PAMAR-778251 format. One record per residue (C-alpha): residue number from 0; residue in one letter; x, y, z. Coordinates in Angstrom, 2 decimals. Example, Ala and Ser with C-alpha at 12.3 -4.5 7.8 and 13.67 -1.06 7.14 Angstrom:
# residues 2
+------+------+---------+---------+---------+
! fido ! nudo !    east !   north !      up !
+------+------+---------+---------+---------+
!    0 !    A !   12.30 !   -4.50 !    7.80 !
!    1 !    S !   13.67 !   -1.06 !    7.14 !
+------+------+---------+---------+---------+
This chain:
# residues 279
+------+------+---------+---------+---------+
! fido ! nudo !    east !   north !      up !
+------+------+---------+---------+---------+
!    0 !    M !  -94.61 !   53.93 ! -122.20 !
!    1 !    L !  -97.12 !   55.65 ! -119.91 !
!    2 !    A !  -97.70 !   54.22 ! -116.48 !
!    3 !    T !  -99.07 !   55.19 ! -113.12 !
!    4 !    A !  -96.42 !   55.82 ! -110.50 !
!    5 !    E !  -97.81 !   54.25 ! -107.35 !
!    6 !    T !  -94.69 !   52.27 ! -106.49 !
!    7 !    A !  -91.31 !   53.61 ! -105.46 !
!    8 !    P !  -88.83 !   53.92 ! -108.34 !
!    9 !    L !  -85.67 !   51.87 ! -108.18 !
!   10 !    A !  -82.53 !   53.92 ! -107.65 !
!   11 !    Q !  -80.16 !   53.71 ! -110.62 !
!   12 !    P !  -76.51 !   54.81 ! -110.96 !
!   13 !    D !  -77.54 !   57.54 ! -113.44 !
!   14 !    T !  -80.28 !   58.91 ! -111.14 !
!   15 !    I !  -79.57 !   62.13 ! -109.23 !
!   16 !    L !  -82.92 !   62.37 ! -107.41 !
!   17 !    S !  -85.23 !   59.62 ! -106.22 !
!   18 !    V !  -88.48 !   60.40 ! -104.40 !
!   19 !    N !  -89.91 !   57.19 ! -103.00 !
!   20 !    N !  -93.58 !   56.96 ! -102.07 !
!   21 !    I !  -93.64 !   60.07 !  -99.88 !
!   22 !    E !  -96.59 !   61.31 !  -97.89 !
!   23 !    V !  -96.81 !   64.91 !  -96.64 !
!   24 !    I !  -99.06 !   66.16 !  -93.84 !
!   25 !    Y !  -99.59 !   69.76 !  -92.70 !
!   26 !    D ! -100.51 !   70.64 !  -89.10 !
!   27 !    H ! -100.53 !   66.92 !  -88.21 !
!   28 !    V ! -103.92 !   66.65 !  -89.92 !
!   29 !    V ! -104.07 !   67.72 !  -93.58 !
!   30 !    L ! -102.83 !   65.05 !  -96.00 !
!   31 !    V ! -101.43 !   66.86 !  -99.06 !
!   32 !    L !  -99.24 !   64.30 ! -100.86 !
!   33 !    K ! -100.20 !   60.63 ! -101.09 !
!   34 !    G !  -97.56 !   58.14 ! -102.19 !
!   35 !    V !  -95.69 !   60.41 ! -104.61 !
!   36 !    S !  -92.76 !   58.77 ! -106.39 !
!   37 !    L !  -90.53 !   60.20 ! -109.11 !
!   38 !    T !  -86.96 !   60.16 ! -110.37 !
!   39 !    V !  -84.73 !   62.67 ! -112.11 !
!   40 !    P !  -81.78 !   61.38 ! -114.16 !
!   41 !    K !  -78.39 !   63.04 ! -113.99 !
!   42 !    G !  -78.35 !   65.85 ! -116.50 !
!   43 !    G !  -82.10 !   65.54 ! -117.11 !
!   44 !    V !  -84.98 !   68.01 ! -117.23 !
!   45 !    V !  -88.15 !   66.56 ! -115.68 !
!   46 !    A !  -91.48 !   68.37 ! -115.58 !
!   47 !    L !  -93.90 !   68.15 ! -112.66 !
!   48 !    L !  -97.29 !   69.11 ! -114.08 !
!   49 !    G ! -100.76 !   69.75 ! -112.75 !
!   50 !    A ! -103.31 !   72.40 ! -111.95 !
!   51 !    N ! -102.98 !   74.91 ! -109.12 !
!   52 !    G ! -103.31 !   73.04 ! -105.82 !
!   53 !    A ! -102.29 !   69.65 ! -107.24 !
!   54 !    G !  -99.25 !   69.43 ! -104.92 !
!   55 !    K !  -96.39 !   70.54 ! -107.17 !
!   56 !    T !  -94.95 !   73.16 ! -104.81 !
!   57 !    T !  -95.38 !   70.88 ! -101.80 !
!   58 !    T !  -93.40 !   68.17 ! -103.63 !
!   59 !    L !  -90.54 !   70.58 ! -104.30 !
!   60 !    K !  -90.54 !   71.84 ! -100.71 !
!   61 !    A !  -90.51 !   68.26 !  -99.45 !
!   62 !    I !  -87.38 !   67.62 ! -101.53 !
!   63 !    S !  -85.65 !   70.84 ! -100.44 !
!   64 !    N !  -86.67 !   70.37 !  -96.79 !
!   65 !    L !  -88.60 !   73.64 !  -96.55 !
!   66 !    L !  -91.83 !   72.14 !  -95.18 !
!   67 !    H !  -91.13 !   72.69 !  -91.49 !
!   68 !    A !  -91.39 !   76.46 !  -91.92 !
!   69 !    E !  -95.04 !   75.88 !  -92.91 !
!   70 !    R !  -95.80 !   73.23 !  -90.28 !
!   71 !    G !  -95.55 !   70.42 !  -92.78 !
!   72 !    E !  -93.54 !   67.21 !  -92.71 !
!   73 !    V !  -92.78 !   64.09 !  -94.72 !
!   74 !    T !  -94.42 !   61.34 !  -92.69 !
!   75 !    K !  -93.79 !   58.39 !  -95.00 !
!   76 !    G !  -91.35 !   57.42 !  -97.72 !
!   77 !    S !  -87.85 !   58.69 !  -98.42 !
!   78 !    I !  -85.94 !   61.10 ! -100.63 !
!   79 !    H !  -82.47 !   60.35 ! -101.99 !
!   80 !    F !  -80.16 !   62.83 ! -103.70 !
!   81 !    A !  -76.96 !   61.65 ! -105.38 !
!   82 !    G !  -77.39 !   58.25 ! -103.73 !
!   83 !    E !  -77.80 !   59.52 ! -100.16 !
!   84 !    R !  -80.95 !   59.96 !  -98.11 !
!   85 !    V !  -81.56 !   63.68 !  -97.59 !
!   86 !    D !  -85.09 !   64.13 !  -96.22 !
!   87 !    R !  -83.69 !   64.56 !  -92.70 !
!   88 !    L !  -81.16 !   67.26 !  -93.63 !
!   89 !    S !  -81.54 !   71.00 !  -93.21 !
!   90 !    P !  -82.11 !   73.14 !  -96.33 !
!   91 !    A !  -78.60 !   74.60 !  -96.00 !
!   92 !    E !  -77.04 !   71.14 !  -95.84 !
!   93 !    L !  -78.90 !   70.17 !  -98.98 !
!   94 !    V !  -77.62 !   73.26 ! -100.79 !
!   95 !    T !  -74.04 !   72.37 !  -99.89 !
!   96 !    R !  -74.64 !   68.95 ! -101.46 !
!   97 !    G !  -75.75 !   70.58 ! -104.69 !
!   98 !    C !  -79.56 !   70.77 ! -104.64 !
!   99 !    I !  -81.29 !   74.16 ! -104.44 !
!  100 !    Q !  -84.81 !   75.47 ! -105.01 !
!  101 !    V !  -85.89 !   78.57 ! -106.91 !
!  102 !    M !  -89.12 !   79.51 ! -105.19 !
!  103 !    E !  -92.40 !   80.39 ! -106.85 !
!  104 !    G !  -92.71 !   84.17 ! -107.12 !
!  105 !    R !  -88.92 !   84.66 ! -107.42 !
!  106 !    H !  -88.37 !   86.12 ! -103.88 !
!  107 !    C !  -85.45 !   88.38 ! -104.74 !
!  108 !    F !  -84.12 !   90.73 ! -102.06 !
!  109 !    G !  -85.80 !   93.88 ! -103.32 !
!  110 !    H !  -83.57 !   96.30 ! -101.40 !
!  111 !    L !  -80.36 !   94.77 ! -102.78 !
!  112 !    S !  -78.89 !   95.26 ! -106.24 !
!  113 !    I !  -78.99 !   92.48 ! -108.83 !
!  114 !    E !  -75.30 !   91.78 ! -108.25 !
!  115 !    E !  -75.73 !   91.68 ! -104.48 !
!  116 !    N !  -78.60 !   89.22 ! -104.93 !
!  117 !    L !  -76.37 !   87.00 ! -107.05 !
!  118 !    L !  -73.63 !   87.10 ! -104.41 !
!  119 !    T !  -76.03 !   85.84 ! -101.74 !
!  120 !    G !  -76.26 !   82.62 ! -103.74 !
!  121 !    A !  -72.59 !   81.92 ! -103.01 !
!  122 !    F !  -72.88 !   82.11 !  -99.22 !
!  123 !    T !  -72.19 !   78.38 !  -98.73 !
!  124 !    R !  -69.09 !   78.37 ! -100.93 !
!  125 !    K !  -65.55 !   78.25 !  -99.61 !
!  126 !    D !  -63.56 !   78.30 ! -102.85 !
!  127 !    G !  -62.50 !   81.95 ! -102.72 !
!  128 !    H !  -63.26 !   85.30 ! -104.31 !
!  129 !    A !  -61.66 !   84.50 ! -107.69 !
!  130 !    A !  -63.89 !   81.47 ! -108.28 !
!  131 !    I !  -67.00 !   83.41 ! -107.26 !
!  132 !    K !  -66.06 !   86.27 ! -109.60 !
!  133 !    Q !  -65.56 !   83.79 ! -112.44 !
!  134 !    D !  -69.01 !   82.29 ! -111.86 !
!  135 !    M !  -70.55 !   85.76 ! -111.71 !
!  136 !    E !  -69.18 !   86.41 ! -115.19 !
!  137 !    M !  -70.67 !   83.09 ! -116.33 !
!  138 !    I !  -74.10 !   84.17 ! -115.03 !
!  139 !    Y !  -73.84 !   87.49 ! -116.85 !
!  140 !    N !  -72.99 !   85.63 ! -120.05 !
!  141 !    Y !  -76.13 !   83.48 ! -119.73 !
!  142 !    F !  -78.26 !   86.44 ! -118.63 !
!  143 !    P !  -77.07 !   89.56 ! -120.50 !
!  144 !    R !  -79.99 !   91.54 ! -119.07 !
!  145 !    L !  -78.60 !   91.06 ! -115.57 !
!  146 !    R !  -75.26 !   92.54 ! -116.61 !
!  147 !    Q !  -77.10 !   95.63 ! -117.83 !
!  148 !    R !  -79.06 !   95.92 ! -114.58 !
!  149 !    K !  -76.44 !   94.66 ! -112.11 !
!  150 !    N !  -76.39 !   97.90 ! -110.09 !
!  151 !    S !  -80.19 !   98.33 ! -110.07 !
!  152 !    M !  -82.23 !   97.46 ! -107.00 !
!  153 !    A !  -83.89 !   94.12 ! -107.69 !
!  154 !    G !  -87.24 !   95.38 ! -106.45 !
!  155 !    Y !  -87.35 !   97.91 ! -109.30 !
!  156 !    T !  -86.59 !   95.45 ! -112.11 !
!  157 !    S !  -89.15 !   93.62 ! -114.24 !
!  158 !    G !  -90.66 !   90.25 ! -113.37 !
!  159 !    G !  -88.58 !   88.55 ! -116.05 !
!  160 !    E !  -85.38 !   90.12 ! -114.77 !
!  161 !    Q !  -86.22 !   89.06 ! -111.22 !
!  162 !    Q !  -86.81 !   85.49 ! -112.42 !
!  163 !    M !  -83.45 !   85.55 ! -114.19 !
!  164 !    C !  -81.87 !   86.90 ! -111.00 !
!  165 !    A !  -83.41 !   84.11 ! -108.93 !
!  166 !    I !  -82.11 !   81.42 ! -111.29 !
!  167 !    G !  -78.70 !   83.11 ! -111.50 !
!  168 !    R !  -78.56 !   83.32 ! -107.70 !
!  169 !    A !  -79.24 !   79.58 ! -107.50 !
!  170 !    M !  -76.50 !   78.91 ! -110.07 !
!  171 !    M !  -74.02 !   80.83 ! -107.91 !
!  172 !    S !  -74.19 !   77.99 ! -105.38 !
!  173 !    R !  -72.74 !   75.68 ! -108.06 !
!  174 !    P !  -75.70 !   73.28 ! -107.93 !
!  175 !    R !  -75.92 !   69.84 ! -109.44 !
!  176 !    M !  -79.70 !   70.18 ! -109.50 !
!  177 !    I !  -82.22 !   73.03 ! -109.39 !
!  178 !    L !  -85.85 !   72.69 ! -108.28 !
!  179 !    L !  -87.62 !   75.34 ! -110.34 !
!  180 !    D !  -91.11 !   76.32 ! -109.18 !
!  181 !    E !  -93.49 !   78.00 ! -111.67 !
!  182 !    P !  -90.87 !   79.99 ! -113.62 !
!  183 !    S !  -93.46 !   81.25 ! -116.14 !
!  184 !    M !  -95.83 !   82.68 ! -113.54 !
!  185 !    G !  -96.82 !   86.26 ! -114.34 !
!  186 !    L !  -94.47 !   86.57 ! -117.31 !
!  187 !    A !  -95.16 !   87.42 ! -120.94 !
!  188 !    P !  -94.84 !   84.46 ! -123.37 !
!  189 !    Q !  -91.76 !   85.93 ! -125.07 !
!  190 !    V !  -89.96 !   86.36 ! -121.73 !
!  191 !    T !  -90.99 !   82.86 ! -120.66 !
!  192 !    E !  -89.48 !   81.41 ! -123.85 !
!  193 !    E !  -86.27 !   83.36 ! -123.22 !
!  194 !    I !  -85.97 !   82.01 ! -119.69 !
!  195 !    F !  -86.67 !   78.42 ! -120.75 !
!  196 !    D !  -84.06 !   78.71 ! -123.51 !
!  197 !    I !  -81.51 !   79.73 ! -120.87 !
!  198 !    V !  -82.59 !   76.84 ! -118.63 !
!  199 !    R !  -81.99 !   74.49 ! -121.55 !
!  200 !    D !  -78.51 !   75.99 ! -122.07 !
!  201 !    L !  -77.68 !   75.60 ! -118.38 !
!  202 !    N !  -78.76 !   71.98 ! -118.60 !
!  203 !    H !  -76.82 !   71.19 ! -121.78 !
!  204 !    K !  -73.67 !   73.25 ! -121.20 !
!  205 !    E !  -73.31 !   73.22 ! -117.41 !
!  206 !    G !  -74.81 !   69.77 ! -116.77 !
!  207 !    V !  -77.34 !   71.02 ! -114.21 !
!  208 !    S !  -80.36 !   68.76 ! -113.71 !
!  209 !    F !  -83.79 !   70.38 ! -113.35 !
!  210 !    L !  -87.06 !   69.35 ! -111.73 !
!  211 !    L !  -89.54 !   71.85 ! -113.09 !
!  212 !    A !  -92.95 !   72.45 ! -111.49 !
!  213 !    E !  -95.11 !   74.25 ! -114.01 !
!  214 !    Q !  -98.78 !   74.91 ! -114.77 !
!  215 !    N !  -97.95 !   75.82 ! -118.37 !
!  216 !    T !  -97.94 !   72.25 ! -119.66 !
!  217 !    N !  -97.27 !   73.28 ! -123.26 !
!  218 !    I !  -93.93 !   74.93 ! -122.58 !
!  219 !    A !  -92.88 !   72.47 ! -119.87 !
!  220 !    L !  -93.25 !   69.48 ! -122.20 !
!  221 !    K !  -91.43 !   71.38 ! -124.95 !
!  222 !    Y !  -88.26 !   71.64 ! -122.87 !
!  223 !    A !  -88.46 !   68.58 ! -120.58 !
!  224 !    T !  -87.62 !   65.03 ! -121.57 !
!  225 !    Y !  -89.94 !   63.35 ! -119.06 !
!  226 !    G !  -93.01 !   64.41 ! -117.13 !
!  227 !    Y !  -95.19 !   63.53 ! -114.14 !
!  228 !    I !  -98.78 !   64.71 ! -113.78 !
!  229 !    L ! -100.12 !   65.39 ! -110.29 !
!  230 !    E ! -103.79 !   65.40 ! -109.33 !
!  231 !    T ! -104.90 !   66.06 ! -105.75 !
!  232 !    G ! -101.56 !   65.09 ! -104.27 !
!  233 !    R ! -100.74 !   61.95 ! -106.20 !
!  234 !    V !  -99.00 !   61.06 ! -109.45 !
!  235 !    V ! -101.66 !   59.92 ! -111.88 !
!  236 !    M !  -99.60 !   59.64 ! -115.06 !
!  237 !    D !  -95.99 !   59.81 ! -116.15 !
!  238 !    G !  -94.04 !   59.25 ! -119.33 !
!  239 !    E !  -91.66 !   60.64 ! -121.92 !
!  240 !    A !  -92.53 !   64.23 ! -122.80 !
!  241 !    K !  -93.29 !   63.28 ! -126.40 !
!  242 !    S !  -95.71 !   60.56 ! -125.27 !
!  243 !    L !  -97.49 !   62.93 ! -122.90 !
!  244 !    R !  -97.83 !   65.57 ! -125.63 !
!  245 !    E !  -99.48 !   63.00 ! -127.90 !
!  246 !    N ! -101.75 !   61.48 ! -125.26 !
!  247 !    E ! -105.39 !   62.35 ! -125.95 !
!  248 !    D ! -106.31 !   62.85 ! -122.28 !
!  249 !    V ! -103.35 !   65.16 ! -121.70 !
!  250 !    K ! -104.18 !   67.10 ! -124.86 !
!  251 !    E ! -107.75 !   67.71 ! -123.74 !
!  252 !    F ! -107.34 !   68.39 ! -120.06 !
!  253 !    Y ! -103.91 !   70.04 ! -119.94 !
!  254 !    L ! -103.01 !   71.34 ! -123.39 !
!  255 !    G ! -106.43 !   72.63 ! -124.40 !
!  256 !    V ! -106.43 !   70.55 ! -127.59 !
!  257 !    S ! -108.92 !   67.85 ! -128.54 !
!  258 !    G ! -110.51 !   66.14 ! -131.48 !
!  259 !    A ! -113.63 !   67.20 ! -133.32 !
!  260 !    D ! -115.79 !   64.97 ! -131.13 !
!  261 !    R ! -114.85 !   66.76 ! -127.88 !
!  262 !    K ! -117.77 !   67.08 ! -125.49 !
!  263 !    S ! -118.49 !   69.89 ! -123.07 !
!  264 !    F ! -116.67 !   69.88 ! -119.74 !
!  265 !    K ! -120.16 !   70.23 ! -118.25 !
!  266 !    D ! -120.84 !   66.68 ! -119.34 !
!  267 !    V ! -119.67 !   65.01 ! -116.13 !
!  268 !    K ! -119.98 !   61.47 ! -117.45 !
!  269 !    S ! -117.79 !   62.28 ! -120.45 !
!  270 !    Y ! -115.27 !   64.01 ! -118.21 !
!  271 !    K ! -115.00 !   61.05 ! -115.85 !
!  272 !    R ! -114.75 !   58.58 ! -118.70 !
!  273 !    R ! -112.00 !   60.49 ! -120.52 !
!  274 !    K ! -110.02 !   61.26 ! -117.37 !
!  275 !    R ! -109.83 !   57.54 ! -116.75 !
!  276 !    W ! -106.67 !   57.61 ! -114.64 !
!  277 !    L ! -108.64 !   59.07 ! -111.72 !
!  278 !    S ! -111.00 !   56.09 ! -111.53 !
+------+------+---------+---------+---------+
C-alpha cells in the first residue's frame, strides 16, 4: 500500500535502520530536508529515489554523519542503527558498528593500487591479517575484474572498475549495511547491470542491507524491494517496489512511461493534477 511518510516509523525488531522525522540545515540557514522518515529492514534493499537536488545524498550523509564537513547538521529528529541512536556519533564510530557509505563519484585513492584501496577499507578492523586476507579473496570472487586489475593504480582504471573498488572497499569493513550513493552515475547500462547484480548477490549471500540512492528509477526498483521518493527534501511517496513500478504517477514522472492520453509537460495544470502528492 502506498502512503506518504510524514510521521516517524515505528522501530521493529527486524529493522536495521530507522530515520525518524529528521530535518537538515546547512550554514544555519538553508533547510534541505524536511521531516524525512524511512526504515530499512535487516537484509533488505531499499531505494531512495528522486531527481537531482531532491535530497538523496543529504539523507545518506545525515545517516553516515558526514554533514559537518559541509557545514550541515541534523537539527530535528533522530537516526537509529541496529536499535541504537547514532546521529551523534562520528563517522568512524558508525563504521565500527557496521554502517558505511559508498560516496557518489566513487572517490577511490587514485595513486594507490586497487588492492591497496581495498585494504584501506579494513582500517577499523582488529581481527588480524588472516581474516583480512580471507575477505580480500571474497571480494575478488565477487568482483573478478578487480582481481585482474589488483596491481593497477585505481586512477587509471575504468569508471565501472572504480565503482566496484569502492563497493569492495566498503565490504572490507565487514558492514551490516551499506549506504550506496548513485552507483550508476556515469556508467554504461551493461556495467550498471553488472554492478547491481553483484549488489544483489552481496545482499542475498552475505546478508548486507542496502539503502540505495539512485536517479535511475528503472534499475533501482528492479533490484530493491521497497522505495521512497523524495521531492524538494521530503518524502512524498513510498511503497513496495512493485507497487511503485505500477503506479501511474511514478511511471509518467520517473520511469518515462505513460498511457496514450499523456499530456505535454508544458501543460502546467495537467502536471499539477497528476503529481497530486505535491498538493
